[in-house]
TIGULO-522987 format. One record per residue (C-alpha): chain; x, y, z. Coordinates in steps of 0.2 Angstrom, whole numbers. Layout:
# TIGULO-522987
   mol       u       v       w
     A       X       Y       Z
...
This chain:
# TIGULO-522987
   mol       u       v       w
     A     378     195    -246
     A     379     179    -256
     A     389     163    -256
     A     390     147    -266
     A     382     131    -263
     A     390     115    -272
     A     379     102    -279
     A     386      84    -282
     A     380      67    -285
     A     387      52    -276
     A     390      36    -287
     A     378      22    -283
     A     392      10    -277
     A     398      23    -264
     A     391      21    -246
     A     382      35    -238
     A     393      45    -227
     A     388      45    -209
     A     401      59    -203
     A     406      76    -209
     A     424      69    -212
     A     417      55    -223
     A     405      67    -233
     A     420      79    -236
     A     431      65    -242
     A     417      59    -254
     A     414      77    -260
     A     433      80    -264
     A     434      63    -273
     A     419      68    -284
     A     426      85    -287
     A     442      78    -293
     A     433      66    -304
     A     434      66    -323
     A     428      81    -333
     A     412      75    -342
     A     397      85    -349
     A     386      93    -337
     A     375      81    -327
     A     357      82    -333
     A     351      81    -315
     A     360      98    -312
     A     350     106    -326
     A     334      99    -320
     A     337     105    -302
     A     342     122    -308
     A     327     125    -319
     A     315     119    -305
     A     322     130    -291
     A     323     145    -302
     A     305     143    -307
     A     299     140    -289
     A     310     154    -281
     A     314     167    -294
     A     328     180    -288
     A     334     169    -274
     A     346     157    -283
     A     360     163    -294
     A     362     149    -307
     A     373     150    -322
     A     370     135    -333
     A     383     140    -347
     A     384     129    -362
     A     392     113    -368
     A     408     118    -361
     A     402     115    -343
     A     411      99    -338
     A     413     100    -319
     A     408      85    -309
     A     401      97    -296
     A     390     112    -299
     A     391     128    -290
     A     376     140    -288
     A     374     156    -279
     A     362     159    -265
     A     356     176    -260
     A     356     178    -242
     A     350     196    -243
     A     332     191    -245
     A     322     192    -229
     A     315     175    -230
     A     328     164    -238
     A     325     148    -227
     A     310     141    -236
     A     318     143    -254
     A     333     134    -247
     A     323     120    -240
     A     314     119    -256
     A     331     117    -265
     A     336     103    -254
     A     319      94    -257
     A     322      96    -276
     A     339      89    -274
     A     333      74    -263
     A     320      70    -277
     A     334      70    -290
     A     347      60    -279
     A     358      75    -277
     A     368      82    -262
     A     370     100    -257
     A     386     106    -249
     A     388     122    -240
     A     407     126    -239
     A     404     141    -228
     A     396     131    -214
     A     404     115    -219
     A     387     106    -219
     A     382      92    -231
     A     364      90    -235
     A     363      73    -242
     A     350      65    -254
     A     345      52    -241
     A     339      65    -229
     A     354      66    -218
     A     365      80    -213
     A     380      72    -204
     A     383      79    -187
     A     369      91    -189
     A     353      80    -188
     A     343      95    -182
     A     344     104    -199
     A     332      92    -208
     A     318      95    -196
     A     319     114    -195
     A     304     115    -206
     A     295     104    -194
     A     300     113    -179
     A     295     130    -187
     A     278     122    -192
     A     276     116    -174
     A     280     133    -167
     A     267     141    -179
     A     253     129    -173
     A     253     119    -189
     A     252     102    -181
     A     247      92    -196
     A     262     100    -206
     A     274      97    -192
     A     268      79    -190
     A     270      75    -208
     A     288      83    -209
     A     294      73    -194
     A     287      57    -201
     A     296      60    -217
     A     313      62    -209
     A     310      48    -197
     A     308      36    -211
     A     325      41    -216
     A     332      37    -199
     A     334      55    -193
     A     336      54    -174
     A     328      71    -170
     A     313      66    -180
     A     311      49    -171
     A     313      58    -154
     A     300      71    -159
     A     287      57    -164
     A     290      48    -148
     A     287      64    -138
     A     271      68    -148
     A     264      50    -144
     A     269      52    -126
     A     261      68    -123
     A     247      68    -136
     A     254      83    -145
     A     253      88    -164
     A     235      82    -164
     A     240      64    -160
     A     233      51    -148
     A     245      44    -135
     A     253      27    -137
     A     265      24    -123
     A     274       9    -130
     A     278      17    -146
     A     283      33    -137
     A     296      24    -126
     A     303      15    -141
     A     304      30    -152
     A     312      41    -139
     A     325      28    -135
     A     329      26    -153
     A     330      45    -156
     A     339      50    -141
     A     354      60    -148
     A     362      69    -133
     A     364      68    -114
     A     347      77    -110
     A     337      67    -122
     A     345      50    -117
     A     341      54     -99
     A     323      59    -103
     A     320      43    -113
     A     328      32    -100
     A     318      40     -86
     A     302      37     -96
     A     306      19    -100
     A     310      15     -82
     A     293      20     -77
     A     286       4     -86
     A     283     -12     -77
     A     295     -27     -82
     A     282     -35     -93
     A     280     -18    -103
     A     298     -16    -104
     A     301     -32    -113
     A     286     -28    -124
     A     294     -11    -128
     A     311     -19    -132
     A     303     -31    -144
     A     294     -16    -153
     A     311      -6    -153
     A     319     -21    -162
     A     306     -22    -175
     A     307      -3    -178
     A     326      -4    -180
     A     325     -18    -192
     A     312      -9    -203
     A     319       1    -217
     A     311      18    -222
     A     292      17    -225
     A     291       1    -216
     A     295       9    -200
     A     281      21    -202
     A     269       7    -207
     A     274      -2    -190
     A     270      14    -181
     A     253      16    -190
     A     248      -2    -187
     A     252      -2    -169
     A     242      14    -166
     A     228       7    -177
     A     227      -9    -167
     A     223       1    -151
     A     209      11    -159
     A     203      -5    -167
     A     202     -14    -150
     A     191       0    -143
     A     180      -1    -158
     A     178     -20    -156
     A     174     -17    -138
     A     161      -5    -144
     A     153     -17    -156
     A     154     -32    -144
     A     146     -21    -130
     A     132     -15    -141
     A     128     -30    -152
     A     134     -46    -144
     A     134     -57    -129
     A     153     -55    -126
     A     153     -44    -111
     A     169     -50    -103
     A     179     -48    -120
     A     171     -31    -123
     A     177     -24    -106
     A     194     -33    -107
     A     198     -23    -122
     A     196      -6    -113
     A     209      -8    -100
     A     224     -12    -111
     A     219       2    -123
     A     218      14    -108
     A     235       9    -102
     A     242      14    -118
     A     235      32    -116
     A     219      30    -125
     A     209      44    -116
     A     192      38    -123
     A     195      21    -117
     A     201      27    -100
     A     185      38     -98
     A     174      24    -103
     A     183      11     -92
     A     178      23     -77
     A     160      18     -80
     A     163       0     -83
     A     172      -3     -66
     A     156       4     -58
     A     142      -4     -67
     A     150     -18     -76
     A     153     -30     -61
     A     144     -35     -46
     A     156     -25     -34
     A     157      -7     -40
     A     174       1     -38
     A     172      20     -37
     A     191      22     -32
     A     196      14     -48
     A     183      24     -58
     A     191      40     -51
     A     208      34     -55
     A     204      31     -74
     A     194      47     -75
     A     209      56     -68
     A     220      49     -81
     A     208      53     -95
     A     207      71     -89
     A     226      73     -88
     A     226      67    -105
     A     216      82    -110
     A     199      73    -113
     A     186      87    -110
     A     171      76    -104
     A     183      67     -92
     A     187      84     -84
     A     169      88     -81
     A     166      70     -74
     A     181      72     -63
     A     174      88     -56
     A     158      80     -52
     A     167      65     -43
     A     177      78     -32
     A     161      88     -29
     A     151      72     -24
     A     164      62     -16
     A     163      47     -28
     A     179      36     -26
     A     187      48     -13
     A     184      63      -2
     A     174      79      -7
     A     186      92     -13
     A     177     108     -19
     A     193     116     -25
     A     198     102     -36
     A     180     101     -43
     A     181     120     -47
     A     199     118     -55
     A     193     104     -67
     A     177     113     -71
     A     187     128     -76
     A     199     117     -86
     A     185     109     -95
     A     177     126     -99
     A     193     133    -105
     A     196     118    -117
     A     179     119    -123
     A     181     138    -127
     A     197     135    -136
     A     189     121    -147
     A     174     133    -151
     A     186     147    -156
     A     196     135    -167
     A     180     129    -175
     A     174     147    -178
     A     190     152    -186
     A     189     137    -197
     A     171     141    -202
     A     176     159    -206
     A     191     154    -216
     A     180     143    -227
     A     165     155    -228
     A     164     169    -241
     A     170     186    -235
     A     176     178    -219
     A     158     177    -212
     A     153     162    -202
     A     139     153    -210
     A     136     142    -194
     A     118     144    -186
     A     117     157    -172
     A     114     150    -155
     A      97     154    -148
     A     104     155    -130
     A     108     172    -123
     A     126     176    -117
     A     121     174     -99
     A     111     158    -101
     A     125     147     -97
     A     129     155     -81
     A     111     155     -76
     A     109     136     -80
     A     125     133     -71
     A     118     141     -55
     A     102     131     -55
     A     101     119     -41
     A     105     101     -45
     A      95      86     -38
     A     104      70     -34
     A      98      53     -28
     A     114      51     -16
     A     117      34     -23
     A     132      34     -35
     A     126      18     -43
     A     112      29     -51
     A     120      46     -51
     A     136      41     -60
     A     128      31     -74
     A     115      45     -75
     A     130      57     -79
     A     136      46     -93
     A     118      43     -99
     A     116      62    -101
     A     132      62    -111
     A     124      50    -123
     A     132      34    -117
     A     120      19    -123
     A     125       6    -110
     A     123      19     -95
     A     106      23    -102
     A     102       4    -103
     A     108       2     -85
     A      96      15     -79
     A      82       8     -89
     A      84      -9     -80
     A      86       0     -63
     A      70      10     -66
     A      60      -5     -73
     A      64     -15     -57
     A      66      -2     -44
     A      84      -5     -40
     A      97       5     -30
     A      85      12     -19
     A      74      20     -32
     A      55      17     -36
     A      49       7     -51
     A      46      20     -65
     A      41      11     -81
     A      39      27     -90
     A      57      33     -86
     A      63      15     -90
     A      55      16    -107
     A      63      33    -110
     A      80      26    -106
     A      78      11    -117
     A      73      22    -131
     A      89      32    -129
     A     100      17    -128
     A      91       9    -143
     A      93      24    -153
     A     112      23    -151
     A     112       5    -156
     A     111      -5    -140
     A     104     -23    -145
     A      96     -27    -128
     A      89     -10    -125
     A      81     -12    -142
     A      73     -28    -137
     A      67     -22    -120
     A      59      -7    -129
     A      50     -18    -140
     A      43     -28    -125
     A      37     -12    -117
     A      28      -6    -133
     A      21     -23    -136
     A      13     -24    -118
     A      10      -6    -115
     A      22      -4    -101
     A      26      14     -97
     A      16      21    -112
     A       5      16    -126
     A       5       0    -136
     A       9      -2    -154
     A      10     -20    -161
     A      18     -15    -178
     A      32      -4    -169
     A      35     -18    -157
     A      38     -31    -171
     A      49     -18    -180
     A      59     -16    -164
     A      61     -35    -162
     A      67     -37    -180
     A      79     -23    -177
     A      85     -31    -161
     A      88     -47    -170
     A      99     -39    -183
     A     109     -31    -169
     A     113     -47    -160
     A      98     -54    -149
     A      93     -72    -149
     A      75     -68    -155
     A      70     -77    -171
     A      60     -67    -184
     A      49     -82    -186
     A      42     -80    -168
     A      34     -63    -173
     A      20     -70    -183
     A      20     -55    -195
     A       4     -56    -206
     A       6     -54    -225
     A      -2     -37    -224
     A      10     -31    -210
     A      26     -35    -219
     A      28     -20    -229
     A      23      -7    -215
     A      34     -16    -202
     A      49     -17    -214
     A      47       2    -217
     A      47       5    -199
     A      63      -5    -197
     A      71       6    -210
     A      65      22    -201
     A      70      16    -184
     A      88      11    -189
     A      92      28    -196
     A     104      37    -185
     A      95      48    -172
     A      78      44    -179
     A      71      31    -167
     A      64      43    -153
     A      58      54    -167
     A      48      40    -174
     A      41      35    -157
     A      36      53    -154
     A      27      54    -171
     A      17      39    -167
     A      13      44    -149
     A      23      31    -141
     A      36      42    -132
     A      36      39    -113
     A      28      53    -103
     A      41      55     -90
     A      35      73     -84
     A      17      69     -82
     A       7      83     -74
     A       0      81     -57
     A      16      72     -50
     A      20      75     -32
     A      35      87     -30
     A      45      73     -22
     A      42      62     -37
     A      47      76     -48
     A      63      79     -39
     A      66      60     -40
     A      64      60     -58
     A      76      74     -61
     A      89      65     -50
     A      86      48     -59
     A      90      58     -75
     A     107      59     -68
     A     111      78     -69
     A     129      82     -66
     A     136      97     -57
     A     138     114     -66
     A     125     111     -79
     A     134      96     -86
     A     147     108     -92
     A     136     113    -107
     A     126     129    -111
     A     108     127    -106
     A     110     110     -99
     A     109     102    -116
     A     117      85    -117
     A     129      83    -132
     A     130      68    -143
     A     146      58    -140
     A     159      55    -154
     A     159      37    -150
     A     146      26    -141
     A     152      19    -125
     A     161       2    -126
     A     154      -4    -110
     A     148     -22    -111
     A     130     -26    -112
     A     122     -41    -105
     A     118     -56    -116
     A     102     -54    -126
     A      87     -64    -123
     A      75     -73    -135
     A      60     -65    -142
     A      48     -75    -130
     A      59     -72    -114
     A      59     -58    -102
     A      68     -41    -104
     A      86     -42    -100
     A      92     -33     -84
     A     109     -32     -76
     A     109     -50     -69
     A     123     -62     -66
     A     131     -71     -81
     A     125     -88     -75
     A     107     -82     -73
     A     107     -74     -90
     A     114     -90     -98
     A     100     -99     -90
     A      87     -87     -96
     A      94     -86    -114
     A      85    -101    -122
     A      69    -100    -111
     A      52     -98    -119
     A      37     -91    -111
     A      20     -84    -114
     A      15     -71    -127
     A      12     -54    -122
     A      20     -48    -106
     A      12     -41     -91
     A      19     -36     -74
     A      20     -54     -69
     A      32     -64     -81
     A      32     -83     -80
     A      50     -90     -80
     A      59    -105     -73
     A      60     -97     -55
     A      41     -96     -54
     A      39    -114     -60
     A      52    -121     -48
     A      44    -112     -33
     A      26    -119     -38
     A      33    -136     -41
     A      42    -136     -24
     A      28    -130     -14
     A      15    -141     -22
     A      25    -157     -20
     A      29    -153      -2
     A      10    -150       2
     A       6    -167      -6
     A      20    -176       4
     A      13    -168      20
     A      -5    -173      15
     A       1    -192      13
     A      14    -192      26
     A      25    -207      27
     A      40    -205      38
     A      56    -213      33
     A      72    -209      24
     A      65    -208       7
     A      52    -195      13
     A      66    -185      21
     A      77    -185       5
     A      62    -180      -5
     A      58    -166       6
     A      76    -160       6
     A      77    -161     -13
     A      60    -152     -16
     A      66    -139      -3
     A      81    -136     -14
     A      70    -134     -29
     A      59    -121     -20
     A      75    -112     -14
     A      80    -109     -31
     A      63    -103     -36
     A      63     -91     -21
     A      80     -84     -26
     A      75     -82     -44
     A      58     -74     -40
     A      65     -62     -27
     A      74     -54     -42
     A      57     -48     -49
     A      57     -31     -40
     A      43     -25     -51
     A      31     -35     -40
     A      20     -27     -28
     A      24     -28      -9
     A       9     -40      -7
     A      16     -51     -22
     A      33     -52     -14
     A      25     -56       3
     A      15     -71      -4
     A      30     -78     -13
     A      41     -77       3
     A      27     -85      13
     A      25    -100       0
     A      44    -101      -1
     A      45    -103      18
     A      35    -119      18
     A      48    -130       9
     A      62    -121      16
     A      57    -125      33
     A      54    -143      28
     A      71    -144      20
     A      79    -138      36
     A      70    -151      47
     A      74    -165      35
     A      92    -160      34
     A      93    -160      53
     A      85    -178      54
     A      97    -184      41
     A     112    -178      50
     A     105    -186      66
     A     103    -202      57
     A     120    -202      50
     A     128    -199      67
     A     118    -214      75
     A     125    -225      62
């Protein structure tokens, strides 16, 4: 069976028809137009489609006697697959500014991409590609027709950005705006309105402004707005990453994560779960589980594994073994799908369909055996949750664990070797403060061997990454300049820092022989093992696609102390402080000076006792100085118990005097 398709060109001064009746009227008007020689565009179209789809189109070009203002061609519907050639014919007509008219179905395929009253016809190719799993083709087709205002394409783009389909990342504001613009029947209008009503009032106003921008943007400008708004969210996460690793702007870095996560950015939500635990003084495990749940529901595979651990360990809620098993199974299924897709891609690109990927050394049952192995935990989520992230490769979590092990925080012992290993991991990922702290460890020999040249190279690298250390403070000798700079070049190469330390014998020995069993279990727990073998075969920790944008603490100067997870005020006070050269277990800083001055002056005043108001005021003031010193020195948890006891005893002298003088001053004030 075959029938005729009519080709016609709309004069430039005619408006584009928006309904079938208008298109019919324009076609009849064009058909009744003056008899002129054949439109050269008709000839160009016929030659193109005959060459691309031989045997499908029945085209008779005739000769000079062809003077019809419309051009009729035959279409062979007996072919088994005549849809793609027809789509190609329409595409060629669009490029030439021609319209196709199917008299049998009464459908006009216009050169502006519209099919009046049949808007689903232009996107049939995209729908077929989507059904076949060709997401990239489907997305490109929907974009092409959305630029021409096709409501089905606009609605499809909105759904893709809402649910993260067709290989696209979610963007809820754009999804709501595009769905409202593209809703074309009762069902789609109901769905678009229901989704829009779920937004808070502030977000609704933002979406309406965005929708007005999209409606006023013609053609490609609409796609540019969509691309720019999506890129802005990705850029915000990237800026957060840069600020977290290389600058002092901790608050700005963390603030960029939550809005991006609220737009459906699954990586931002996953990383924000860590930030609400270790980024502030008051950890919020319930909030962490909420964000992790969202990232898991948005199909982020690491978030599924972490959510399983949260349910298993009871972080941020009750223990639920069934939920833990469900999310572990979901993560494993997603990982297997990704592996199969990767394998199929490799086989398609390899000669003879053979995969050239290296074979895994693990046996088929190794994953099951590793998953069944017992897992050690500290029982403290402030160590275990960052430990999970650190094993996933998160640099700020590794830095957090390094400061914890260095100072013995969160119920754990001081473990300088483990702290050195965590700093090395974070420094390898680009963490500026971890790079500096690792330099101080290698300079002083804390947690492992010393190496002055490597320490200077790390200080130089930390300086380029955003610390306040000045290169002039390093005192690099002329003969050291060349080897130190060579070390900097080697250390800054991606994934090479720990390899260089290993080659020079500077890697931390965290599994030293002869350690007591309890200490060994503690080291494993400190490493932060997660449930079910971290969801990885053989327990190997993968490298993340993106470093965590959790915010670091402000970086110190070269002559200051290593940076820990202290308060902002304390860090600002430390930032410009100088000190002694090589560091030992005791580091002199302002707190020590305040304590010594307070104690010494109180002892002098007591030795030359002169009662009176001035004496009482002096005692009170010096007591305040000593109180600050006691508070500041109390943060040095790497002191021995004897050292902490001596500091407490010395601090008690002026503190007691301060309390007595305060009572005397209050009594004198009442007597007046």
